[in-house]
N, C-alpha and C positions, 0 to 999 in steps of 0.2 A: 184248285191245283194249288193255289198257295197254302192251303189249308194244311195238305199234305206235304206238303215240302218244310213248309215252318208252323208245326204245330202248337208249340209254346210262345211263340210270337201272336198268336192270333184266335187262340182261348179253347182248341178244339179240345186238350185235356184238361181240363179247370186244375186239376188236383197238381201232375207236373209243372204248371205254368206258377201256379200261388206256392209252390214250393223253391223254384228256382227264385221266385221272386225274396222269399224267406230266405233263402239263401243270399241273397246280392244282397238282401238291410241286413244281414246279422251280425254282421262287424261294427257299424253303424249301433244297430240297437243295444249290441250285447257293454261297448262302453256307455253308450248313454244309461243304460240300467245301472251300472258300477258307478257313476259318476251318481244316481239319485242317494244312492246308501240302503241298508238294508229296510227302514222304516218308512221311508215316503215309496220303494218299490214293493214292498209289502201295502200300501195303503193302494196304490195307482193298482196293484191285482183285485184287491177285493172291490176296488170300484168298479171295474171293468167286469168282474162276475157275477156281483150285484146288479149291474145295469143289462146286461144280457139275459141275466137271470130272469129278471124281471121283463123284460121287452118278448119274453117270449110266453108270456101268458096275455098278450094285448092281440087281437085275432088281425090278420093283413100285415103287420109289421115284417113278418116274415116270406116272404114270397119264392116258393120254389121254381123255378124255371127248369120245363123239363126238357124243350129244345134248342 
């Protein structure tokens, strides 16, 4: 019953929950990324993209939960 009343806080709708958390953190993230500067922001983006890209080729790294 709690999941029906408060779906965002209970994680029933994962996309809406993730988006709400992103919106809550956005002012801090934007300020931090602006403080990094263009070069470090680019390096951070490239590092994260490469890391996630490479881990997708390792079996068992990404586990999809259907329930």
